[in-house]
N, C-alpha and C positions, 0 to 999 in steps of 0.2 A: 716169463716173470712169475714169481710165486703168487699163488692165490689160494684162498680158503673158501670152501662152500659156505653159503649163508645158512643152509640147513645142516644141522648137526647129524652126523652119521653115527649109528649105534656102535660102530666098530672104530670110531675115531680114537686116535691115540691121545693119551693124557699129555703128551709132549708137543702137541700141535701148537704152533705159534698163532695166537689170535690175529685175525686179519684186521688191519687198520686201513680204512679206505684212504686213498691218496686223492684228496679233493672230491671224495664222494663218488668215484667212478665205479660203476657196477656193470658187469658184463652178463647179459642174458644168455642162457644155454637153452637152445630150442630143440624140441623133439621133432626130428625131420619127418616123421610120419604125418604129423598134423600141423606142424608149424607153431604150436603153442610154446610158451616159455615153460620149461620143465623146472628150472631152478635158476638162481642168479649167483654170480661169484663176485665177491668184493675184491677189487684189485689191491694187492698188497702195496703199501707205501715203501719208499726207498729205505726208511729206517728199519722196517720189518725185515727187508731182505738182508740188510747189514747184520742185524741181530741173529737172524736165522742162519746165515752163512758162518758167523763166528761160532755159534753153537754146534753146527755140523762139523766144523774143523776140530773143535775140542773133542767132540764125541768120536771122530775118526782117530784122533791120536790115542784116546783111551782104548778104543777097539783094537788098534794095531799093537798096543802094549800087552794085550791079553794073550796068554798062551794059546796055541792053536786048539788044544783040547777044550779049553773054556769057550772059544768061539764056536766050535762044533756043537758044544752043549747048548749054547744059546740058540743056534739055528735049529737044532733038533727040538727044542722046546717050542720054538715058533712054529715049526712044521706040525708038531702035535696039536697046537692050537688051531691051525688051519684045518687039519684033518677032522677035529672035533666039530668044527663049524662048517664043514664042506657043504652040507645041504643048505644052510642059511646063506652062505656065500653065493652059491649057485642061484638061489632064489633072488637075492639082492641084485646080482648081476643081470639076471633075466628081466627083473622089474625095471632096472635102470637102463637097459639096452634099448636101442632103437630098432632092433631086429624084429621085435614082435613075436619071437619064438615062444 
């Protein structure tokens, strides 16, 4: 089921669907190294899932209608953004991982 973190990520998309809790249900995510709660996730309500799925269907139709060259351009732009942030992404991943590396 779709869920959104309660802590905002600096790389979060502007198109993220805000989480609406379904009866206030929150799931704790524990750090397995120490057993402490690292962050909590609000459970998305059924209405949020319906809205999100509809948006994704519409976005997929628009994506499929784009010429292949345009889709390649979008992906190249995305890859450039990832490459520019590679060090920050690696640091974020290491900080968030439970490996302790």
